[in-house]
C-alpha positions in Angstrom: 50.0 7.1 17.5 48.3 5.7 20.5 45.7 2.9 20.4 43.1 5.4 21.7 43.7 7.8 18.8 43.7 4.9 16.3 40.3 3.7 17.7 38.8 7.2 17.3 40.2 7.4 13.8 38.1 4.4 12.9 35.0 5.9 14.5 35.6 9.1 12.4 35.9 7.0 9.3 32.5 5.3 10.0 30.9 8.7 10.5 32.4 9.9 7.2 31.0 7.1 5.1 27.7 7.2 6.9 27.4 10.8 5.9 27.7 9.7 2.3 24.8 7.2 2.8 27.1 4.1 3.0 26.3 1.6 5.7 28.9 -1.0 5.0 32.7 -1.4 4.5 35.2 -4.1 3.9 38.5 -5.1 5.4 40.1 -4.2 2.0 38.6 -0.7 2.3 40.3 -0.3 5.7 43.7 -1.7 4.5 43.7 0.8 1.7 42.5 3.7 3.8 44.8 3.0 6.7 47.8 1.5 5.0 50.1 2.8 7.7 48.4 0.6 10.3 49.0 -3.1 10.8 46.2 -5.5 9.9 46.4 -6.8 13.5 45.8 -3.3 14.8 42.8 -2.7 12.6 41.3 -6.0 13.6 41.7 -5.2 17.3 39.9 -1.9 16.8 37.2 -3.7 14.8 36.6 -6.0 17.7 36.2 -3.0 20.0 33.6 -1.4 17.7 31.8 -4.7 17.4 31.6 -4.9 21.2 30.1 -1.4 21.3 27.5 -2.6 18.7 28.6 0.0 16.2 29.4 -2.5 13.5 28.7 -6.2 12.7 30.8 -8.7 10.8 28.8 -10.5 8.1 31.2 -12.6 6.1 34.4 -12.7 4.0 35.7 -9.3 5.3 32.4 -7.5 4.9 31.0 -5.4 7.8 27.9 -3.3 8.3 27.5 -0.2 10.3 24.8 -0.1 13.0 23.5 3.5 13.3 22.0 4.5 16.7 18.4 4.0 15.3 19.1 0.3 14.9 21.1 -0.2 18.1 18.2 -2.0 19.9 17.9 -4.5 17.0 21.7 -5.0 17.2 21.7 -5.4 13.4 21.1 -3.5 10.2 18.0 -4.6 8.2 18.9 -7.0 5.4 17.5 -4.7 2.7 20.1 -2.1 3.5 23.1 -4.1 2.7 22.3 -7.3 0.8 23.0 -5.9 -2.6 26.3 -4.4 -1.5 27.3 -7.8 0.0 26.7 -9.7 -3.2 28.4 -7.0 -5.3 31.4 -7.4 -3.0 31.2 -11.2 -3.4 30.8 -11.0 -7.1 27.8 -13.3 -7.1 24.3 -13.2 -8.4 21.3 -13.4 -5.9 17.8 -12.4 -5.3 15.7 -12.1 -2.1 13.0 -14.8 -2.4 10.4 -17.1 -0.8 8.9 -15.9 2.5 11.1 -12.8 2.5 9.9 -11.7 -1.0 6.3 -12.6 -0.2 6.6 -10.3 2.8 7.9 -7.4 0.7 5.1 -8.0 -1.7 2.5 -7.6 1.0 1.9 -11.2 2.3 2.5 -10.3 5.9 0.2 -12.9 7.6 3.3 -14.8 8.8 6.1 -12.3 8.9 9.3 -14.4 8.7 11.8 -14.3 11.5 14.5 -15.3 9.0 15.5 -14.3 5.5 15.8 -16.3 2.3 18.3 -15.4 -0.4 18.4 -17.4 -3.6 21.8 -18.0 -5.1 23.5 -20.2 -7.7 26.3 -22.7 -7.1 28.5 -23.0 -5.1 26.3 -23.1 -2.0 27.0 -20.7 0.9 26.7 -21.4 4.6 23.7 -19.9 6.4 24.5 -16.8 8.3 23.4 -15.6 11.8 24.7 -12.2 12.6 23.3 -10.2 15.5 20.1 -12.3 15.5 19.5 -11.9 11.8 19.3 -15.3 10.3 20.0 -15.5 6.5 19.3 -18.7 4.6 21.2 -19.0 1.4 19.4 -21.4 -0.9 20.7 -22.7 -4.2 18.3 -22.3 -7.2 19.6 -24.1 -10.2 17.3 -21.9 -12.4 18.6 -18.6 -11.0 19.7 -17.3 -14.4 16.1 -17.8 -15.7 14.3 -16.4 -12.7 12.2 -13.4 -13.0 13.5 -10.7 -10.6 13.1 -6.9 -10.1 14.9 -4.1 -8.4 13.2 -2.9 -5.2 14.0 0.6 -3.9 15.4 0.7 -0.4 16.6 3.5 1.9 20.2 2.8 0.8 19.7 1.9 -2.9 18.2 -1.2 -4.4 18.0 -4.9 -3.8 17.1 -7.7 -6.2 13.9 -9.5 -5.3 11.7 -12.1 -7.1 8.6 -10.8 -8.7 5.2 -11.9 -7.1 4.8 -14.5 -9.9 8.3 -15.9 -9.5 7.8 -15.8 -5.7 4.7 -17.9 -6.0 6.4 -20.6 -8.1 9.4 -20.7 -5.8 7.2 -21.1 -2.7 5.7 -24.3 -4.3 9.0 -25.5 -5.6 10.7 -25.2 -2.2 7.7 -26.1 -0.1 9.6 -28.6 2.1 12.2 -26.0 3.0 9.8 -23.4 4.3 7.3 -25.2 6.5 5.2 -27.2 4.1 2.2 -26.8 1.9 -0.2 -25.4 4.6 2.1 -22.5 5.2 2.8 -22.1 1.5 -0.9 -22.1 0.7 -1.6 -19.5 3.4 1.0 -17.2 2.0 -0.2 -17.7 -1.6 -3.7 -16.8 -0.5 -2.4 -13.3 0.4 0.0 -13.1 -2.5 -2.6 -14.0 -5.1 -3.9 -10.4 -5.3 -0.6 -9.1 -6.5 -0.2 -11.7 -9.3 -0.8 -10.5 -12.9 -2.0 -13.0 -15.5 0.2 -11.4 -18.2 3.3 -11.6 -16.1 2.6 -15.1 -15.0 2.2 -16.2 -18.6 5.5 -14.6 -19.6 7.5 -16.6 -17.1 6.0 -20.1 -17.5 8.6 -21.1 -20.2 11.6 -20.2 -18.0 12.6 -23.7 -17.2 10.1 -24.3 -14.4 9.5 -28.1 -13.8 6.0 -29.2 -15.0 5.4 -30.9 -11.6 5.8 -27.5 -9.8 3.4 -25.9 -12.3 0.9 -28.7 -11.8 0.9 -28.1 -8.1 0.6 -24.4 -8.7 -2.4 -24.8 -11.0 -4.1 -27.3 -8.6 -3.7 -25.0 -5.5 -5.0 -21.9 -7.3 -7.8 -23.9 -8.9 -9.1 -26.2 -6.2 -7.9 -24.7 -3.0 -7.6 -20.9 -3.4 -10.4 -20.5 -5.9 -8.3 -18.3 -8.2 -9.4 -19.9 -11.4 -8.3 -17.1 -13.7 -4.7 -17.6 -12.6 -5.0 -21.4 -12.7 -6.3 -21.1 -16.3 -3.0 -19.4 -17.3 -1.1 -22.5 -16.0 -3.7 -24.9 -17.5 -3.4 -23.3 -20.9 0.3 -23.6 -20.8 0.4 -27.2 -19.7 -2.4 -28.3 -22.1 0.1 -29.0 -24.9 2.7 -30.5 -22.6 3.2 -34.1 -21.6 2.6 -34.3 -17.9 2.5 -37.2 -15.5 0.9 -37.9 -12.1 2.8 -36.1 -9.3 2.0 -36.0 -5.6 0.7 -32.8 -4.1 3.1 -33.2 -1.2 6.5 -34.2 -2.5 8.3 -37.0 -0.7 5.1 -38.6 0.8 3.1 -41.8 -0.1 1.4 -41.8 -3.4 -0.6 -45.0 -3.5 -4.3 -45.1 -2.5 -5.1 -41.4 -3.0 -7.4 -39.8 -5.5 -6.0 -38.2 -8.6 -7.3 -34.9 -9.9 -7.9 -35.6 -13.6 -7.2 -32.1 -14.8 -3.9 -31.4 -13.1 -2.9 -35.1 -12.6 -2.2 -34.3 -9.0 -2.2 -37.1 -6.4 -4.1 -35.6 -3.5 -1.9 -37.2 -0.8 -2.4 -34.4 1.8 -5.2 -32.1 3.0 -4.5 -28.4 2.8 -5.5 -26.2 5.7 -5.2 -22.4 5.3 -4.6 -20.2 8.3 -6.8 -17.2 7.6 
């Protein structure tokens, strides 16, 4: 069989799986489907399809298909393949932080990169076709509150609005600092439910994170009903003074008596 016919055979295969609503495949799928072809031959044809922007390699033998409607973006949207990728890897995950906030309606600062929370071992960040994916280790992944969000190709796992808010504060230094976090929280606040927030507070969240959460919603965002949920939970806990901005000087700044927050930074929200 000539190389040209072999190449067209792969194109036919892509059309067949797309017709079934599948927008990804693996090298193992190809080796099983085309067992009469050499691995080198398959890889050569994959390179050709990649150059034509019909497919994109993601990682570990996992590829996505780029339908014509996404050819200008040169990449498939993350929500259409992230669940399949992690099923293939056999690992737990959820879409979180700025990405989750965006899906929950906080679109003031639409992220140009995506954040996926994982457990150990860590994974290298990925940049395929201009789509930057940050994989961030969350040691409390098993205790995180997540939900399945419907997508055009199935579902993806995403943090609930309440979990997203806590994660934003917990990982403040990794996503642009407290000003950016506070701006996003001001948009996200309308989606938070007091009952849901109360139910997740005991899920191994550090008290320092909850103190910052309560302070921001109480003193900065004027969402005292949500702050009271945090305050009632912390009331019976032994908490200590913690800086509002982690990793910065603590001496010489006022301390909020209710939340025991050292106010070592000024918060500016970009409305």
